[in-house]
LOKEZA-55479 format. One line per 5 residues: their letters; for each residue x, y negated, z of C-alpha. Coordinates in steps of 0.001 Angstrom, whole numbers. Each point is the difference from the previous one (the first is absolute). Example, Ala and Ser with C-alpha at 12.3 -4.5 7.8 and 13.67 -1.06 7.14 Angstrom:
% LOKEZA-55479
as) 12300 4500 7800; 1370 -3440 -660
//
This chain:
% LOKEZA-55479
mdheh) -103272 50483 117039; -1275 2105 -2837; -2077 -2869 -1228; 2909 -2402 215; 2181 2554 -1678
qerqp) -2478 367 -2790; -131 -3735 -472; 3804 -304 -218; 437 2673 -2703; -1648 -1981 -2881
aqrrr) 2056 -3048 933; 3187 2047 -88; -989 1540 -3280; -722 -3422 -1394; 3387 -1284 1151
rrrkq) 1678 3118 -1403; -1757 -484 -3304; 1041 -3676 -49; 3639 993 666; -125 2605 -2703
stgkr) -1523 -2486 -2394; 2721 -2555 827; 2698 2617 -433; -1408 973 -3374; -104 -3598 -1069
iakii) 3612 -501 1119; 1010 3175 -1741; -1731 -1153 -3135; 1749 -3346 231; 3368 1632 572
gtlml) -673 2485 -2728; -1030 -2733 -2319; 3083 -2021 852; 2179 3042 -431; -1641 726 -3311
vfvlt) 482 -3572 -1076; 3593 196 1177; 583 3258 -1842; -1704 -1290 -3102; 1972 -3225 270
ccffa) 3202 1934 445; -879 2143 -2952; -870 -3080 -1969; 3275 -1707 868; 1838 3256 -434
gifmt) -1467 188 -3460; 1020 -3557 -676; 3443 705 1449; 409 3131 -2084; -1085 -1900 -3067
yvntt) 2573 -2696 891; 2604 2692 567; -756 1657 -3324; -243 -3193 -2005; 2507 -2328 1642
lskea) 2011 1448 2850; 1002 3114 -1898; 1741 -2207 -2532; 1871 -1885 2719; 782 3185 1909
sldms) 2191 1470 -2706; 3588 -1214 244; 2675 730 -2580; 3318 -544 1733; 1702 -796 -3299
eftsn) -2092 -3160 -113; 1482 -1198 3270; 3628 -920 -475; 1462 -631 3396; 2224 -2986 434
qtsfi) 3492 1408 -431; 3404 -1596 149; 1758 -398 -3329; 3721 590 -449; 2782 -1755 -1907
yymdk) 2719 2219 -1457; 3387 -653 -1589; 2349 2288 -1901; 3255 842 1744; 2649 -805 -2618
dtgqw) 2351 2621 1421; -2402 2938 118; -2617 -1044 -2542; -2721 864 2520; -2920 -2174 1012
eelqt) 304 -1210 3582; -2497 -1844 2180; 811 -3684 298; -2888 -1058 2244; -3682 298 630
lksev) -2200 -2662 -1507; -1101 -1944 3025; -3635 -1014 308; -2690 -198 2658; -214 3796 -97
nriev) 2914 2323 553; -1027 3481 -1058; 2070 2952 -1174; -2022 3067 -863; 1166 3484 956
tidqi) -1489 3425 -543; -1401 2099 2823; 3029 2293 -290; 2268 -2939 832; -1950 -819 3155
pqnlq) 1103 1995 3068; -2549 2509 1282; 363 -1576 3441; -1139 -3342 -1430; -2970 1623 -1705
dacva) -951 1818 3197; 430 -3114 2155; -2353 -1886 -2276; -2682 2701 69; 322 585 3746
iedar) -586 -3636 952; -2206 -1187 -2854; -2249 2927 -937; 374 3226 1995; -2608 1906 -2091
fythk) 1433 -1251 -3316; 698 3495 -1327; -3461 1352 900; -2510 -2746 -870; -1193 -803 -3505
gvdwk) 888 -3651 44; -2280 -1094 2869; 382 1005 3629; -3684 95 967; 726 461 3687
rtaga) 2173 -3131 122; -2496 -1858 -2181; -2924 899 2278; 1996 -1039 3061; 867 -3295 -1610
vvnmf) -3679 -605 -899; -1164 777 3566; 2613 -2303 1469; -1043 -2743 -2393; -3757 562 717
fgmrn) 456 -277 3751; 2443 -2874 -275; 2857 2038 1381; 3573 -801 -947; 1444 2468 -2495
tfggs) 2984 1879 1345; 478 1718 -3318; -878 -739 -3588; -2379 2026 -2082; 2083 -242 -3198
titqq) 2021 2937 -1223; 3314 -274 -1861; -1992 444 -3209; -2317 -2868 871; 2898 -2231 1045
liknl) 1705 710 -3321; -3143 -1061 -1854; -218 -3163 2068; 3622 -882 -737; -238 744 -3699
tgdke) -3248 -1812 -680; 619 -2867 2398; -3668 299 1017; -76 -640 3750; -3378 -1646 499
gtvkr) -1721 932 3252; -3262 965 -1670; -2078 3187 -5; 166 128 -3766; 3793 -95 5
kvtei) 199 2734 2632; -2484 2239 -1790; 1802 -572 -3312; 3274 857 1665; -1442 3261 1354
frald) -1230 1077 -3409; 3303 -982 -1584; 1894 2033 2580; -2149 3055 -634; 486 -389 -3736
lekry) 3740 -617 285; 568 3203 1958; -1751 1981 -2702; 2502 -1143 -2601; 3274 -341 1884
ekrei) 1911 2313 2285; 838 -924 3578; 3708 -344 -847; -803 -2451 -2779; -2220 -2079 2264
lemyl) 2582 -56 2772; 2734 -972 -2472; -2062 -2915 -1282; -820 -1091 3541; 3617 57 1209
neifl) 1052 -2046 -3044; -2779 -2508 608; -13 -827 3727; 1263 -3357 1249; 2850 177 2487
gyncy) 942 -3650 531; 2502 -2388 -1598; -1605 406 -3433; 811 3694 130; -2654 2132 -1634
gvqsa) 561 3724 139; 2338 2047 2125; 3002 -193 -2338; 424 -3791 2; -745 -78 3740
sqyyf) 2595 2676 680; 2635 -1960 -1897; -950 -3187 1806; -212 1270 3573; 2594 2766 -93
gkdvs) 2176 -827 -3010; -407 3434 -1542; -2179 2078 -2253; -3226 1331 1483; 1134 3568 -621
qlsla) 2796 -522 2551; -2220 -991 2940; 102 1976 3217; -3122 1160 1866; 205 -2937 2429
ecasl) 489 -2461 -2858; -2983 1485 -1830; -2208 -504 3063; 1313 -3529 522; -572 -937 -3637
igitn) -3523 1403 -272; -908 -1693 3261; 438 -3431 -1600; -2906 443 -2410; -2660 -154 2763
npwvy) 752 -3706 470; 3306 -1289 -1417; -167 -3175 2059; -350 1911 3258; 2304 2936 -760
dplrn) 2727 -1757 -1978; 3256 1149 1665; 1939 -3041 -1254; -2278 -2890 897; 737 -276 3703
eksla) 596 2054 3126; -3701 510 667; -773 1311 -3490; 3068 2249 247; -1373 1440 3262
nnqsr) -3385 457 -1665; 1638 1914 -2818; 1820 2234 2486; -3287 768 1786; -1777 665 -3285
ketil) 2796 2317 -1074; -424 2038 3191; -3771 197 -547; 505 1309 -3527; 2550 2577 1134
semld) -2421 1147 2693; -2792 410 -2563; 2337 1929 -2284; 870 2332 2868; -3629 510 1009
qgyit) -1055 698 -3568; 2803 2482 -534; 2053 -1926 -2523; 3152 84 2125; 1388 2211 2746
qeeyd) 676 -1027 3557; 3704 -10 -740; -449 -2299 -2991; -2238 -2222 2066; 2551 -275 2797
gamae) 2806 -775 -2451; -1999 -2716 -1741; -1074 -1550 3303; 3628 -160 1103; 1246 -1468 -3278
kvvft) 702 -3736 -41; -1318 -1376 -3249; 2444 -2474 -1541; -1245 -2628 -2410; 2112 -1845 -2555
edate) 1630 -3123 1371; -550 -2011 -3168; -3699 722 -262; -1019 -2849 2270; -2008 -2702 -1704
pedds) 1973 -3240 -568; -917 -2901 2235; -437 -2952 -2349; 3637 199 -1066; 56 -769 -3705
dsvey) 3657 942 -273; -798 3593 964; -2656 406 -2700; 1212 1849 -3067; -1657 -1038 -3228
nsyfv) 47 1647 -3374; 2894 -1043 -2196; -631 -2326 -2926; 516 3044 -2211; -2771 1981 1728
dqvir) -2238 -3073 -95; 425 -132 -3764; -623 3732 -329; -3318 -512 1791; -882 -2814 -2397
dvsad) 1038 1915 -3118; -1723 3244 947; -3161 -1838 1067; -148 -1815 -3347; 524 3194 -1996
laekl) -2493 1946 2115; -2607 -2741 -379; 429 68 -3762; -254 3773 -188; -3060 304 2249
disek) -1626 -3232 -1191; -249 -1338 3533; 1212 -3129 1721; 3607 -231 1188; -1308 -398 3536
aarhq) -1834 3315 -238; 3013 1606 -1630; 2275 -1215 2792; -2389 1465 2575; 252 3376 -1737
lyyng) 3766 -336 -102; 188 -568 3746; -2478 2625 1146; -30 2898 -2499; 3238 1681 997
ykiyt) 1779 -822 -3257; 3589 979 -699; 1714 -2842 -1839; 3282 881 -1704; 2061 -3176 -414
tidpe) 3232 -1075 -1688; 1539 -1663 3058; 3597 615 983; -140 -480 3798; 3710 -729 228
iqsia) -107 -2786 -2592; -3236 -1359 1463; 1670 -162 3415; 2994 -1881 -1442; -2218 -2552 -1726
esvfe) -2081 -490 3140; 3056 -498 2191; 1297 -2778 -2275; -3343 -1737 -465; -1051 199 3641
drana) 3083 -2003 983; -967 -3570 -845; 3638 -1049 426; 604 1583 -3431; -2148 -2689 -1637
dytsr) -480 -2784 2526; -1047 -2863 -2254; -2719 -1977 1743; -1442 -2703 -2240; 47 -3688 801
kgqpl) -3655 305 995; 753 2928 2286; -1193 2834 -2236; 1760 3342 437; 1453 1551 -3129
hsgit) -1932 2964 -1385; 1390 2793 -2123; -787 3385 -1479; 2006 2852 -1500; -880 3055 -2060
iveps) 2535 2739 -767; -635 2379 -2910; 1742 3133 -1215; 625 -635 -3735; -186 3626 -1143
tgnvv) -3501 557 1434; -1598 -3362 703; -468 1120 3590; -141 -2863 2467; 2300 1182 2778
amvgd) -314 -3017 2299; -2030 -3162 407; 64 -2793 2567; -2471 -2852 -195; 1448 -2759 2184
igkke) 2815 -1188 2220; -305 625 3728; -1745 2651 2048; -3238 1324 -1467; -2999 -1140 2046
gdlvw) -2822 2258 -1117; -1315 2508 -2506; -1010 -1031 -3508; 1432 -3468 510; 1079 -2265 -2845
nwstt) 2598 1639 -2230; 2248 -2421 -1906; 1626 2786 -2000; -3268 643 -1835; -1088 -3635 -102
vrqcg) 167 -1719 -3380; 2679 -2711 200; 2205 -1955 -2430; 3294 1647 -992; 1771 -2770 -1924
ssikp) 2915 998 -2234; -116 3638 1036; -2686 341 -2700; 2576 -702 -2749; 1484 3503 -372
iatya) -3374 1717 -370; -1955 -2718 -1822; 2686 -1305 -2341; 3314 1784 -318; -1100 3642 83
palds) -2827 -376 -2561; 2191 -2232 -2211; 2803 2578 16; -2443 2847 -530; -1624 -1644 -3010
gvitm) 3290 -1104 -1565; -689 -3720 421; 3398 -206 1708; 2931 2336 487; 2842 86 2462
asvld) 2009 -1935 -2581; -2543 -2811 -160; 1042 -3530 825; -2687 -2402 1225; -54 -3740 340
nspvq) -136 -1280 3561; -1644 -3264 -892; -3510 -1434 316; -2691 1650 -2081; -2352 -2975 -136
llngk) -1078 -3226 1608; -2599 314 2726; -1515 -3182 1373; 2809 -1844 -1731; 2736 2003 1727
pwpkn) 2202 2846 -1264; -1504 3401 858; 672 2462 1494; 2304 -1230 2684; 2683 2312 1315
sngty) 430 442 3718; 3367 -1800 -24; -1378 -2829 -2135; 2513 545 -2839; 127 1645 -3410
sglmt) 3087 1845 -1230; -911 585 -3635; 645 3208 -1906; 533 2917 2361; -40 3781 9
lsaav) -2997 1996 1138; 1901 1464 2949; 1038 -3452 1244; -3554 -1297 -345; -1460 2876 2007
agsvn) 2690 -147 2681; -513 -3734 436; -3814 204 -191; -51 -2696 -2667; -3545 -1265 -475
avavr) 534 -1529 -3436; 1264 3266 -1451; -2802 2046 1559; -2624 -2331 -1455; 1707 5 -3394
vnqml) 105 3810 -122; -3605 285 1161; -956 -2431 -2731; 1801 2208 -2538; -1726 3086 1413
gvsns) -3464 -1553 134; -1992 -475 3190; -2632 2553 -1046; 2679 2672 -405; 1508 -947 3347
ysfle) -3397 189 1694; -769 3379 -1580; 3359 1463 1035; -526 -990 3628; -3548 1290 181
nnlgi) 122 3111 -2173; 3589 1167 431; 899 -1013 3543; -3261 15 1956; -219 -3721 832
ttlvd) -3775 -175 291; -391 -3377 1713; 388 -2085 -3159; -2823 -2150 -1377; -572 -1706 -3357
ddlnl) 1313 -3268 1384; 3414 1674 271; 386 59 -3796; 2538 -2815 -31; 3756 -519 109
salgl) 23 -1442 3499; -1703 3052 1468; 1729 2745 -1963; 3357 -1679 -567; 478 -1482 3455
gglty) -2375 1927 2276; -2551 -2739 641; -2888 2464 -10; -3546 -950 903; -116 2417 2915
gvtte) 3234 1965 94; 1040 3570 677; 472 2399 2909; 3256 1463 1235; -1446 3439 -747
qmaaa) -506 -941 -3657; 3429 -1586 -319; 1913 2836 1662; -1663 2502 -2347; 574 -2132 -3104
fasfa) 3735 -440 675; 268 3686 878; -639 800 -3669; 3443 -1436 -822; 1625 2466 2388
ndgvy) -2199 2796 -1397; 1245 -249 -3603; -2962 -2062 -1115; -2755 2226 1414; -2554 -1802 2157
nkprl) -1648 1842 2875; -3142 -1470 1492; 643 -570 3715; -1926 2192 2425; -117 418 3770
yvevr) -1782 3345 140; 15 3205 -2044; -3308 1607 957; -2670 224 2668; -1573 3220 1263
dssde) -2834 597 2437; 76 2081 3169; -749 3115 -2058; 2990 -764 -2216; -2218 -830 -2954
lvlen) 1374 -2656 -2348; -1755 -3338 501; 2247 -2400 -1937; 2942 542 -2294; 2432 -2778 -835
pqesq) 2395 1472 -2548; 3144 -1673 -1223; -806 -2261 -2961; 2962 -609 -2312; 467 -1704 -3336
vamke) 2891 -1080 -2163; 157 -3728 575; 3039 -731 -2162; 2794 1620 -1931; 2734 1710 1954
ttayf) 2512 -2413 -1510; -2079 -2960 1167; 69 1291 3574; 3749 538 -277; 572 -3573 -1187
mnkll) -2264 -1422 2694; 2027 1866 2611; 3193 -1588 -1346; -1566 -3458 -23; -1456 255 3492
kgvis) 3198 1425 1472; 1551 -3240 -1194; -2515 -1952 2076; 1441 1652 3105; 3679 -40 -899
ggtgg) 211 -3495 -1462; -3386 -1671 88; -2763 -1191 2272; -473 3326 1796; 3288 182 1869
gayfp) -1832 -263 3327; -1385 3512 -487; 3377 1639 -518; 1368 2653 2317; 3032 2174 -753
gmtia) 23 3604 -1041; -3092 43 -2227; -954 -1011 -3530; -2569 -2795 286; -2059 -1883 -2569
gktgt) -2684 -2570 593; -1485 -3423 -524; -721 -2976 2231; -3023 -2244 -201; -820 -3466 1278
tsdny) -3153 -1990 -626; -409 -3754 -241; 942 -1866 3164; 1358 3238 1543; -3487 1095 1060
dryfv) 700 3666 -780; 3275 1924 -19; 196 3385 -1663; 2440 2800 -624; -463 3264 -1845
gytpy) 2966 2322 106; 652 3617 -753; 2625 2705 83; 73 3428 -1643; -1880 1183 3121
ysaav) -2647 -2597 905; -1664 -3170 -1215; -1237 -2634 2449; -1714 -3370 -270; -59 -2651 2732
wcgyk) -2073 -3192 189; 422 -2808 2514; -2153 -3066 541; -2380 -1832 2290; -3741 510 316
eneki) -530 -3624 -985; 2434 -1185 -2678; 3063 -1668 1463; 3564 -247 -1163; 2283 2769 1252
issvn) 3146 -1719 1207; 2833 2489 -237; 3474 106 -1488; -617 3625 -1012; -2872 1873 -1557
psaal) -1663 1583 3070; -1597 2681 -2155; 3378 1104 -1325; 1406 -34 3535; -2841 2190 1324
wrkvm) 378 2325 -2980; 3684 438 777; -609 656 3702; -2550 2709 -774; 1560 1636 -3037
skvhe) 3546 114 1354; -1294 2210 2822; -2209 2043 -2323; 3007 864 -2161; 2347 959 2806
glsnk) 1436 3422 -768; -1126 -18 -3638; 2717 394 -2609; 573 -2907 -2346; -984 612 -3582
dfskp) -815 -2102 -3030; -3200 -114 -1996; -162 2543 -2783; 1256 -790 -3487; -1692 1217 -3191
ssglv) 1915 2844 -1601; -433 -1572 -3425; -1411 -3027 -1738; 2638 -2514 1090; 2679 -1769 -1984
tvqvc) 2686 -2511 1011; 631 -3051 -2185; 2286 -3047 79; -2163 -3075 -101; 278 -3725 418
rdsgl) -1114 -1325 3371; -1508 -3047 -1661; -1852 1473 -2953; -531 3626 961; 1181 1020 -3469
latda) 3038 2052 -957; 3114 -1825 1083; 2486 -1629 -2395; 3478 -1433 473; -1603 -3392 395
cahdi) -1808 1231 3127; 3379 642 1612; 1162 -3632 -373; -2849 -1846 1653; 522 -3630 812
rgesr) -462 796 3693; 3303 1845 29; -1252 3532 437; -986 2842 -2246; -3743 303 -450
iqsve) 172 3637 -1005; -1517 2654 2238; -832 3706 -183; -3656 772 482; -2009 3226 122
vakgt) -3190 -122 -2009; -2602 2499 -1085; 1023 1726 -3186; -1780 -1581 -2910; -261 -3400 1686
eptet) 3638 -1003 -356; 627 -3206 -1983; 1053 416 -3610; 904 -3595 -824; 3179 -1757 1035
cnlht) 11 -3104 2138; -1122 -3052 -1957; 69 -2316 2968; 3717 -531 447; 1580 -2310 -2587
eiqyc) 3638 -1110 -49; 1120 -3614 181; 3237 -1906 475; -98 -1222 3548; 2041 -2622 1773
tegkc) 870 1227 3454; 821 -3494 1259; -3021 -1743 -1375; -2225 3037 569; -1636 -601 -3325
iagey) 160 889 -3636; 3559 -769 -1100; 583 -3135 -2023; 2671 -1069 -2432; 2044 -1618 2730
cpedt) -67 2865 2495; 3509 1346 537; 526 3487 -1284; 887 1398 3387; -3412 -1067 1345
vttvs) -1958 1559 -2819; -1152 3597 164; -2575 2181 -1693; -2957 850 2251; -3502 1398 -388
vldyt) -3057 -1975 1013; -3684 840 18; -1938 -954 -3075; -3280 -100 1902; -2753 -2575 263
rdsfg) -2525 -232 2832; -2698 -2319 1226; 917 -636 3627; -3080 -2126 685; 2218 -2565 1646
asvad) 1648 2418 2436; 3711 352 466; 1261 3390 -1196; 3465 1121 1077; 1226 1414 -3293
tpyll) -1034 -3060 -2057; 3624 -1365 -180; 1052 3163 -1825; -2587 -183 -2749; 1167 -968 -3476
gtlea) -2724 -2586 -304; 1115 -1681 3218; 3640 -167 -1167; -969 -1255 -3430; -2216 -2698 1465
aaeaa) 2887 -1135 2240; 2366 8 -2948; -2390 -2066 -2077; -386 -2509 2826; 3789 -237 360
ktasg) 409 -554 -3753; -2507 -2804 145; 2001 -1660 2756; 3577 627 -1137; -134 1717 -3360
tpctv) 1230 3323 1371; -1830 2838 1818; 2445 41 2898; -418 -2607 2676; 3555 497 1243
httap) 1964 38 -3242; -1461 -2914 -1941; 3046 -1289 -1957; 3053 1400 -1696; 2991 180 2298
epppp) 2877 -2521 -384; 3127 1496 -1621; 3022 219 2325; 2789 -2644 -379; 2944 965 -2267
eegge) 2937 1662 1714; 3266 -1989 735; 3141 890 -2054; 2533 2480 1434; 3599 -631 1159
gggdp) 2735 -342 -2707; -2408 571 -2789; -1489 -3336 -649; 628 -3622 -367; 2098 -1237 2868
sgsgg) -2435 -2819 370; -2715 2502 484; -2340 -1920 -2243; -889 2671 -2501; 133 3202 1870
egedp) 938 1639 -3203; 2865 2494 -606; 1503 1249 -3130; -1386 2867 -1781; 2702 2506 -856
nggss) -1746 464 -3262; 75 -3698 -667; -3580 -513 788; -1612 -2162 2574; -757 1571 3338
sggnt) -2458 -2593 1143; -3041 1721 1622; -2920 1058 -2110; 1249 -930 -3356; 847 3473 -1199
depgg) -2355 1933 -2232; 1181 3376 1201; -2755 1956 1402; 299 419 3698; 2552 -2700 187
ggdnw) 272 -2771 2502; -2002 -3138 22; -3675 4 1137; -785 3623 -807; 28 929 3743
fdefw) -2968 -2300 546; -1986 1732 -2642; 805 3370 1485; -1032 -1078 3518; -2978 -2238 -636
gpsep) -952 1068 -3476; -39 -2260 -3036; -1263 -3509 562; -2312 378 -2902; -1721 3198 -880
septq) 1224 1597 -3149; -2304 587 -2870; -1195 3482 -458; 1684 1988 -2693; -2213 465 -2974
//
């Protein structure tokens, strides 16, 4: 046994030594691996730290001022009764956000958010390491996360940066950013930013817009139960939306109870508050439900707001040197406050008229609907108070706007392109008389052609304007000079759509412009007449401020003297005549002073009316998208103007346009020459006095007497210059017009009353019969001698003679006594048969 025992000991020792040797080798291997691991970790740690110091540290620092959250912008209008700015609407976009301060957010809402989203929010430094480690373990072992590792701070960073990639780099960057953010911002600031940033469904970002949407009230007014219900949505708006369906409503109720329970457990509320909130039935707004493909229930921006968006975007792009698209994005999402010139009441009136297609139901022969646009301007400021861009119900935002589309205006250009600048420069006065006859031949035909196809001849300025006489407008524009007309429109009245090709009589005298004008331009231009000659550039907004109330854009009133005050006064008189006795009668409504001008283009493609009162100026265009004749017995633009403006002026007192306190003088002038009247002007061949009283600007009154009327002897039966055989009782002294014109072959109505016409007729009559009168061509036969009287003569009755008591013969006509019997009666009635020689 001892021997066997001795033999086993070395074998055991050898096995022991082999085990020890193996263990050492394993230990060495493990140690080596651990060393390699440690060294590798250190190596990568070094690399990581280098990356952190060189790259990540730069990305980790976040300046919140660089991250402008998408905020809802607001449109404001000034209440004309109080003078205070009032909110008109929010500027709708994909994002509906209204920022509030932490003091405006109920403490219950703040606590509900922290309790359910980040219980250790007030104690961690931006990263909840316990939650992060738990999330990592769950991810490593493939377990489903029952909670997220992100804190409120980290979620804020994710929302602001939009960086949501599921990568290690993004998560590590987010951690460092959170740690850095908490060093530079207080918890209240971070929570405020978070509650203004979170998405709560239906394009609502932030608790204020969501509160208004779901509960119809300001966030500061929410109850504890409403706070819990609202904050519960943010976990998953699709699942917890209380308005989507019954299931999501039940989910929201359950989530609300969970949040209240967490608030109770974490000591934010008492048991009594918890019980009260659990028992409260949360009521959501009835009108907050999302429309179900019903286009009629969708409310779009007005045409006015559309144009504000366009104008502000253009001005912002110019100021910031960015594209209009980028500027519009800023306008929608930067929480701007846009102070506009709209009058909501007037805008509503205009919309109600234009939305009713029955007010302008003129479908073309090809089936096109009539389009129209209106702009209403306040003359004293240039403020656009209303704008509608088409007939019928608006079908979208930023749709086509006919009120700002360049279209032809026809004769409505005449007052601003021809008559106002001609009066202002002294080319014409209110006493001027113009010739309504062709100006030239064009393609072998008299031009221009008047709308009624006739020419009346010499006429007063007021009659020419009231009747919209083309020939007179062209003649005056020719006198003015097309370059002066063009300059007046562009420099004095803000018509900026002219081009060099418009430097011609057809464009500036008749309105045949290359491109045309907008109703906004025309309403503002005519408003200068009502504003004593001062032009105000039209504007739809006053200024724009950002969410911090810093001025972003300023759009001040731009005014300039466009014409003399007397010119504006005279234009008002002329254009009132268009309404009371001219082409603009279709715009008339009682109880208000109205002035204006109609316009019609060739073939009735466009119909226009610009009218104004002492209160407002408005321009209306009507036409088809593709040129077609508008078949209507009335001017549809004038009719729409009347329907809108009659309602706008309800309740406003009637008043006239202002009159200059000095600088006017009244003169008696001839209606045919425009010069100071004479007696001859009162005995016109047409049977009426041609004398009229006219107000003119002092210093422009005529100083010469009428040289046009000349007196002639006129036969009323022959209607010609009297001849030697015309009976005395048919001859009278009348005045005719000593005026010569080239009619270019056209018939002119006053031609029969011209001296040259009468003289030519007289000469033709003399050639035919030797006398100028075609009726009285020969001397009249003397009457037969009278029969003798009873008892005085020869009983045979052959002589008819009686005895003269003085012994002389009493036979007729043989006495030399002046005034005696015989043939002297003939001479007195008809005049001598032969003209007497003049006395030397």
